[in-house]
TORPA-4810 file (N, C-alpha, C, O; in nm, 3 decimals):
<nodes>
NODE_1_-1.673_1.450_4.714_-1.698_1.577_4.646_-1.569_1.627_4.581_-1.465_1.634_4.646_X
NODE_2_-1.578_1.662_4.455_-1.463_1.715_4.383_-1.444_1.862_4.419_-1.539_1.940_4.416_X
NODE_3_-1.321_1.898_4.452_-1.291_2.036_4.483_-1.154_2.076_4.429_-1.059_1.998_4.433_X
NODE_4_-1.148_2.199_4.380_-1.022_2.267_4.351_-1.027_2.396_4.430_-1.117_2.477_4.410_X
NODE_5_-0.932_2.415_4.519_-0.934_2.532_4.605_-0.804_2.609_4.588_-0.695_2.561_4.618_X
NODE_6_-0.819_2.732_4.537_-0.703_2.818_4.521_-0.679_2.899_4.648_-0.774_2.932_4.719_X
NODE_7_-0.554_2.929_4.675_-0.518_3.012_4.789_-0.385_3.079_4.759_-0.316_3.045_4.663_X
NODE_8_-0.350_3.175_4.843_-0.222_3.242_4.831_-0.227_3.379_4.767_-0.125_3.448_4.759_X
NODE_9_-0.344_3.420_4.723_-0.355_3.552_4.665_-0.343_3.661_4.770_-0.342_3.634_4.890_X
NODE_10_-0.334_3.784_4.724_-0.324_3.896_4.817_-0.277_4.021_4.747_-0.278_4.030_4.624_X
NODE_11_-0.237_4.117_4.827_-0.189_4.247_4.779_-0.036_4.250_4.792_0.019_4.219_4.897_X
NODE_12_0.030_4.286_4.683_0.176_4.292_4.683_0.220_4.410_4.598_0.151_4.448_4.504_X
NODE_13_0.334_4.466_4.631_0.388_4.575_4.550_0.453_4.522_4.423_0.496_4.407_4.418_X
NODE_14_0.458_4.606_4.324_0.525_4.568_4.199_0.668_4.524_4.229_0.738_4.585_4.309_X
NODE_15_0.708_4.418_4.161_0.841_4.361_4.186_0.841_4.251_4.290_0.940_4.180_4.304_X
NODE_16_0.732_4.238_4.362_0.723_4.138_4.467_0.684_4.001_4.415_0.675_3.979_4.294_X
NODE_17_0.662_3.910_4.508_0.631_3.771_4.473_0.512_3.720_4.553_0.484_3.766_4.664_X
NODE_18_0.444_3.625_4.493_0.338_3.550_4.560_0.346_3.406_4.512_0.393_3.380_4.402_X
NODE_19_0.300_3.314_4.595_0.288_3.175_4.552_0.143_3.131_4.570_0.091_3.125_4.681_X
NODE_20_0.082_3.099_4.459_-0.055_3.048_4.462_-0.053_2.897_4.473_0.037_2.830_4.422_X
NODE_21_-0.154_2.844_4.541_-0.171_2.700_4.553_-0.307_2.660_4.499_-0.405_2.734_4.512_X
NODE_22_-0.311_2.545_4.438_-0.437_2.486_4.390_-0.445_2.347_4.451_-0.377_2.254_4.405_X
NODE_23_-0.527_2.333_4.553_-0.538_2.205_4.624_-0.658_2.127_4.571_-0.769_2.179_4.565_X
NODE_24_-0.634_2.003_4.533_-0.738_1.921_4.471_-0.782_1.809_4.565_-0.703_1.756_4.643_X
NODE_25_-0.908_1.774_4.555_-0.960_1.660_4.631_-1.078_1.601_4.555_-1.144_1.669_4.476_X
NODE_26_-1.104_1.474_4.581_-1.221_1.410_4.522_-1.198_1.346_4.386_-1.292_1.293_4.327_X
NODE_27_-1.077_1.351_4.335_-1.047_1.285_4.209_-0.899_1.244_4.207_-0.820_1.288_4.291_X
NODE_28_-0.864_1.159_4.109_-0.728_1.107_4.102_-0.637_1.212_4.040_-0.620_1.220_3.919_X
NODE_29_-0.581_1.291_4.126_-0.503_1.409_4.086_-0.393_1.376_3.986_-0.368_1.452_3.893_X
NODE_30_-0.328_1.262_4.006_-0.213_1.225_3.922_-0.250_1.213_3.774_-0.162_1.224_3.689_X
NODE_31_-0.375_1.190_3.744_-0.419_1.167_3.606_-0.467_1.293_3.535_-0.524_1.286_3.426_X
NODE_32_-0.445_1.408_3.597_-0.500_1.531_3.543_-0.390_1.633_3.513_-0.296_1.650_3.591_X
NODE_33_-0.404_1.701_3.399_-0.325_1.820_3.373_-0.394_1.938_3.443_-0.517_1.945_3.448_X
NODE_34_-0.315_2.029_3.496_-0.369_2.141_3.573_-0.326_2.272_3.509_-0.209_2.292_3.476_X
NODE_35_-0.421_2.361_3.491_-0.392_2.491_3.433_-0.428_2.606_3.527_-0.514_2.592_3.614_X
NODE_36_-0.360_2.716_3.509_-0.392_2.841_3.578_-0.443_2.941_3.475_-0.388_2.953_3.366_X
NODE_37_-0.548_3.012_3.511_-0.606_3.115_3.427_-0.623_3.240_3.512_-0.618_3.235_3.635_X
NODE_38_-0.644_3.353_3.446_-0.670_3.475_3.521_-0.765_3.564_3.443_-0.773_3.558_3.321_X
NODE_39_-0.835_3.647_3.519_-0.925_3.743_3.457_-0.917_3.874_3.532_-0.945_3.882_3.652_X
NODE_40_-0.877_3.976_3.460_-0.869_4.110_3.516_-1.001_4.182_3.489_-1.073_4.147_3.395_X
NODE_41_-1.034_4.283_3.572_-1.159_4.357_3.552_-1.169_4.414_3.411_-1.077_4.481_3.364_X
NODE_42_-1.279_4.388_3.345_-1.302_4.442_3.213_-1.225_4.374_3.101_-1.229_4.419_2.987_X
NODE_43_-1.156_4.267_3.134_-1.077_4.197_3.033_-1.122_4.052_3.021_-1.186_3.997_3.110_X
NODE_44_-1.086_3.992_2.910_-1.120_3.852_2.889_-1.028_3.764_2.973_-0.915_3.800_3.005_X
NODE_45_-1.082_3.647_3.009_-1.002_3.551_3.082_-0.891_3.500_2.991_-0.911_3.483_2.871_X
NODE_46_-0.775_3.475_3.048_-0.664_3.426_2.968_-0.592_3.313_3.041_-0.594_3.303_3.164_X
NODE_47_-0.530_3.227_2.962_-0.451_3.120_3.020_-0.318_3.176_3.065_-0.258_3.261_2.999_X
NODE_48_-0.271_3.128_3.179_-0.145_3.174_3.235_-0.038_3.065_3.223_0.072_3.089_3.173_X
NODE_49_-0.073_2.945_3.268_0.026_2.838_3.273_-0.044_2.705_3.283_-0.163_2.698_3.314_X
NODE_50_0.030_2.598_3.258_-0.026_2.463_3.268_0.088_2.365_3.295_0.202_2.387_3.255_X
NODE_51_0.053_2.256_3.364_0.150_2.150_3.386_0.082_2.017_3.358_-0.029_1.991_3.406_X
NODE_52_0.147_1.934_3.281_0.090_1.805_3.246_0.107_1.708_3.361_0.181_1.734_3.455_X
NODE_53_0.036_1.593_3.352_0.060_1.493_3.454_0.169_1.396_3.413_0.223_1.323_3.496_X
NODE_54_0.201_1.395_3.283_0.307_1.308_3.235_0.433_1.390_3.209_0.429_1.487_3.133_X
NODE_55_0.539_1.355_3.270_0.671_1.416_3.251_0.679_1.560_3.302_0.781_1.625_3.285_X
NODE_56_0.572_1.609_3.365_0.575_1.742_3.421_0.600_1.853_3.320_0.659_1.956_3.354_X
NODE_57_0.556_1.832_3.198_0.576_1.935_3.096_0.493_2.057_3.130_0.383_2.047_3.184_X
NODE_58_0.549_2.173_3.097_0.485_2.300_3.135_0.461_2.390_3.015_0.525_2.379_2.911_X
NODE_59_0.366_2.478_3.035_0.332_2.581_2.936_0.321_2.713_3.009_0.270_2.719_3.121_X
NODE_60_0.368_2.821_2.946_0.352_2.956_3.000_0.308_3.049_2.888_0.354_3.039_2.775_X
NODE_61_0.220_3.141_2.923_0.187_3.245_2.827_0.306_3.339_2.814_0.390_3.348_2.904_X
NODE_62_0.312_3.408_2.704_0.424_3.500_2.681_0.429_3.609_2.788_0.538_3.656_2.821_X
NODE_63_0.315_3.648_2.840_0.311_3.758_2.936_0.373_3.722_3.071_0.408_3.812_3.148_X
NODE_64_0.386_3.592_3.101_0.440_3.554_3.231_0.567_3.472_3.220_0.632_3.443_3.321_X
NODE_65_0.603_3.434_3.099_0.721_3.350_3.080_0.845_3.417_3.138_0.871_3.534_3.114_X
NODE_66_0.921_3.341_3.216_1.040_3.394_3.279_1.016_3.454_3.415_1.111_3.482_3.489_X
NODE_67_0.889_3.476_3.450_0.857_3.535_3.582_0.778_3.439_3.670_0.792_3.441_3.792_X
NODE_68_0.696_3.354_3.609_0.613_3.260_3.684_0.667_3.119_3.665_0.723_3.085_3.560_X
NODE_69_0.651_3.037_3.768_0.692_2.897_3.762_0.582_2.809_3.818_0.535_2.829_3.930_X
NODE_70_0.540_2.712_3.739_0.437_2.618_3.783_0.504_2.488_3.825_0.602_2.444_3.765_X
NODE_71_0.449_2.427_3.928_0.501_2.299_3.974_0.387_2.220_4.038_0.282_2.276_4.070_X
NODE_72_0.407_2.090_4.055_0.302_2.009_4.115_0.361_1.913_4.217_0.472_1.863_4.200_X
NODE_73_0.286_1.889_4.321_0.322_1.795_4.426_0.211_1.690_4.430_0.109_1.708_4.497_X
NODE_74_0.232_1.582_4.357_0.127_1.480_4.347_0.099_1.413_4.481_-0.012_1.366_4.505_X
NODE_75_0.198_1.407_4.568_0.178_1.345_4.698_0.077_1.423_4.782_0.007_1.366_4.865_X
NODE_76_0.072_1.554_4.760_-0.019_1.640_4.836_-0.131_1.696_4.751_-0.204_1.785_4.794_X
NODE_77_-0.145_1.644_4.628_-0.255_1.686_4.539_-0.261_1.837_4.523_-0.368_1.897_4.529_X
NODE_78_-0.146_1.898_4.502_-0.141_2.044_4.494_-0.054_2.089_4.377_0.051_2.031_4.350_X
NODE_79_-0.099_2.191_4.310_-0.020_2.259_4.208_0.009_2.400_4.258_-0.077_2.466_4.316_X
NODE_80_0.130_2.445_4.234_0.173_2.577_4.278_0.202_2.666_4.158_0.242_2.618_4.051_X
NODE_81_0.182_2.795_4.177_0.222_2.894_4.078_0.305_2.998_4.152_0.251_3.084_4.223_X
NODE_82_0.435_2.990_4.134_0.524_3.089_4.194_0.531_3.208_4.101_0.569_3.196_3.984_X
NODE_83_0.494_3.324_4.152_0.488_3.445_4.071_0.590_3.544_4.124_0.577_3.594_4.236_X
NODE_84_0.691_3.572_4.044_0.796_3.667_4.080_0.792_3.788_3.988_0.728_3.786_3.883_X
NODE_85_0.861_3.891_4.029_0.868_4.015_3.950_0.728_4.059_3.906_0.705_4.089_3.789_X
NODE_86_0.637_4.061_3.998_0.498_4.092_3.966_0.483_4.235_3.917_0.553_4.326_3.961_X
NODE_87_0.389_4.252_3.825_0.360_4.381_3.765_0.215_4.417_3.792_0.133_4.328_3.816_X
NODE_88_0.181_4.545_3.789_0.040_4.583_3.808_-0.053_4.514_3.710_-0.168_4.485_3.743_X
NODE_89_-0.005_4.487_3.591_-0.091_4.420_3.491_-0.115_4.273_3.522_-0.193_4.207_3.453_X
NODE_90_-0.050_4.219_3.626_-0.079_4.083_3.671_-0.201_4.079_3.765_-0.246_3.972_3.804_X
NODE_91_-0.251_4.195_3.800_-0.369_4.203_3.886_-0.488_4.134_3.821_-0.527_4.168_3.709_X
NODE_92_-0.546_4.038_3.891_-0.657_3.961_3.834_-0.704_3.861_3.939_-0.642_3.842_4.043_X
NODE_93_-0.816_3.798_3.908_-0.857_3.678_3.982_-0.794_3.558_3.911_-0.807_3.542_3.790_X
NODE_94_-0.727_3.477_3.988_-0.657_3.361_3.933_-0.736_3.235_3.966_-0.776_3.213_4.080_X
NODE_95_-0.757_3.153_3.864_-0.831_3.029_3.877_-0.744_2.911_3.835_-0.658_2.925_3.748_X
NODE_96_-0.766_2.796_3.896_-0.703_2.674_3.846_-0.813_2.582_3.791_-0.927_2.585_3.835_X
NODE_97_-0.773_2.502_3.695_-0.863_2.408_3.630_-0.792_2.275_3.611_-0.670_2.270_3.600_X
NODE_98_-0.870_2.169_3.608_-0.814_2.035_3.593_-0.884_1.962_3.480_-1.006_1.969_3.466_X
NODE_99_-0.806_1.892_3.399_-0.858_1.812_3.289_-0.793_1.675_3.289_-0.673_1.662_3.313_X
NODE_100_-0.874_1.573_3.263_-0.824_1.435_3.264_-0.756_1.402_3.132_-0.797_1.312_3.060_X
NODE_101_-0.651_1.476_3.103_-0.570_1.456_2.984_-0.424_1.458_3.026_-0.390_1.522_3.125_X
NODE_102_-0.338_1.388_2.951_-0.198_1.382_2.994_-0.119_1.509_2.968_-0.023_1.538_3.040_X
NODE_103_-0.159_1.586_2.867_-0.080_1.702_2.829_-0.164_1.828_2.835_-0.285_1.823_2.861_X
NODE_104_-0.099_1.941_2.812_-0.164_2.071_2.832_-0.242_2.124_2.712_-0.312_2.224_2.724_X
NODE_105_-0.231_2.060_2.598_-0.292_2.117_2.477_-0.440_2.147_2.496_-0.486_2.256_2.466_X
NODE_106_-0.515_2.049_2.547_-0.658_2.072_2.565_-0.682_2.175_2.673_-0.776_2.254_2.663_X
NODE_107_-0.600_2.176_2.777_-0.621_2.269_2.888_-0.610_2.413_2.842_-0.692_2.497_2.879_X
NODE_108_-0.508_2.442_2.762_-0.483_2.582_2.725_-0.573_2.629_2.611_-0.575_2.749_2.580_X
NODE_109_-0.646_2.539_2.547_-0.731_2.579_2.435_-0.861_2.645_2.480_-0.924_2.714_2.401_X
NODE_110_-0.902_2.626_2.604_-1.028_2.683_2.652_-1.006_2.766_2.776_-0.935_2.726_2.869_X
NODE_111_-1.069_2.884_2.777_-1.062_2.970_2.896_-1.196_2.977_2.969_-1.213_3.058_3.060_X
NODE_112_-1.289_2.893_2.929_-1.419_2.894_2.993_-1.430_2.782_3.096_-1.368_2.677_3.082_X
NODE_113_-1.510_2.807_3.198_-1.531_2.707_3.302_-1.583_2.576_3.242_-1.540_2.468_3.282_X
NODE_114_-1.674_2.585_3.147_-1.734_2.467_3.088_-1.640_2.386_3.001_-1.670_2.273_2.964_X
NODE_115_-1.527_2.444_2.968_-1.431_2.374_2.884_-1.336_2.286_2.961_-1.242_2.230_2.904_X
NODE_116_-1.359_2.272_3.091_-1.269_2.194_3.176_-1.349_2.099_3.264_-1.467_2.121_3.291_X
NODE_117_-1.281_1.994_3.308_-1.348_1.897_3.394_-1.381_1.958_3.530_-1.492_1.941_3.582_X
NODE_118_-1.286_2.029_3.587_-1.306_2.090_3.717_-1.247_2.230_3.718_-1.153_2.260_3.644_X
NODE_119_-1.304_2.315_3.801_-1.267_2.457_3.802_-1.276_2.508_3.945_-1.370_2.473_4.016_X
NODE_120_-1.181_2.589_3.988_-1.182_2.641_4.123_-1.260_2.770_4.135_-1.315_2.821_4.037_X
NODE_121_-1.264_2.824_4.257_-1.344_2.944_4.283_-1.265_3.073_4.263_-1.324_3.182_4.255_X
NODE_122_-1.133_3.063_4.254_-1.050_3.179_4.227_-0.989_3.242_4.351_-1.041_3.228_4.461_X
NODE_123_-0.878_3.311_4.330_-0.813_3.387_4.437_-0.764_3.518_4.376_-0.709_3.521_4.266_X
NODE_124_-0.786_3.627_4.451_-0.755_3.761_4.400_-0.607_3.793_4.420_-0.552_3.774_4.528_X
NODE_125_-0.545_3.841_4.314_-0.408_3.892_4.320_-0.412_4.039_4.280_-0.462_4.073_4.173_X
NODE_126_-0.359_4.124_4.366_-0.355_4.267_4.337_-0.211_4.314_4.351_-0.147_4.297_4.455_X
NODE_127_-0.161_4.374_4.244_-0.024_4.424_4.242_-0.029_4.576_4.232_-0.080_4.631_4.134_X
NODE_128_0.023_4.642_4.333_0.020_4.789_4.335_0.148_4.845_4.274_0.255_4.784_4.280_X
NODE_129_0.133_4.962_4.214_0.250_5.023_4.147_0.327_5.112_4.241_0.428_5.171_4.202_X
</nodes>
């Protein structure tokens, strides 16, 4: 069974940090680019970050660049999103997605569940002011 399971969300004060994890199973993790997306209440889903499976190339949206860091541990089939200097506007449900492509271009072009090979159930991040 294919699974993407996000964890690490929670409540944190502005300026704090959280590390999200996206644990994959049921597919060859090394062959997939992994993206993080988020959706805040009443807002459209947006892409946050992505990491390719080749050369570990990364992508960040302008809203998180310099504050978030994406990384992957292929040995443990996990992608991490380290979130520092969190702001109230980072409050959202965070999802990870996987696509069987080497680079992030296709991953970041779609924010819908159907636009990806696999999609997780999400983890809530709440940043208080």
